[in-house]
Steps between C-alpha positions, in 0.01 A plus 500: 500500500765588247581854385328467158167396652529771761566763231203378289272510804611857576438606138153342489405653836623842387305476174180403685542792740563740208191374315289532816618856562440592133145362500425676830623834367297467178182412692558788741544743209186374321269494800398862447407428137269212582144626463265287702139594561235429760153369429218681685473206743873510574488876545237469773728267696824692433636750747610787276572862571273755334793674330638189329461464124350160421350309211159336500405231249162361409217521249282803432156438651188517285292818535772666706664727241386863531639770271472871582397728214750761382773330706744211485393386846361149529388288796483121481529194720774240487395162636624151557283201588418631851544876538496817293671836534389837364765669286512870409715587198554825314659441162469320171416132534681236291331377183451151649309634802143367519261324736619148582858576393786431740680816605786601726469845658783679675441766762420565864239360735312787667398497866130475400561170316507646148791441269644806321669367185787672321527239227268239348642205307271262310615142473422305187434129464777260410316373190503694177172527311503643151254785440 
């Protein structure tokens, strides 16, 4: 192999290594910003510590929303196709929150199986419908 080919091969190998290291560093830096959530069925199977903040995603079950008078406390159930999970939240709910709506709740799973939410996010559909 002549010197020119050898030099080109070294340059290409170096560039591939640099690109690989750059991509790895970017993915490592962004891994803490990725917000994944568990469905109630996945949460049952997951081995999580009780002091770990997690997100649960699913739809709000019918006849499960209970408001407390003179308070911002609300209790509702988040469900997927197989399981449901009771969520306790104290705060103002988003405007899109309603029965049947898909929500993502962030908080802590209690030892008694209840989920204490710190934040409730309502997801909207991908299609726009004019009022």
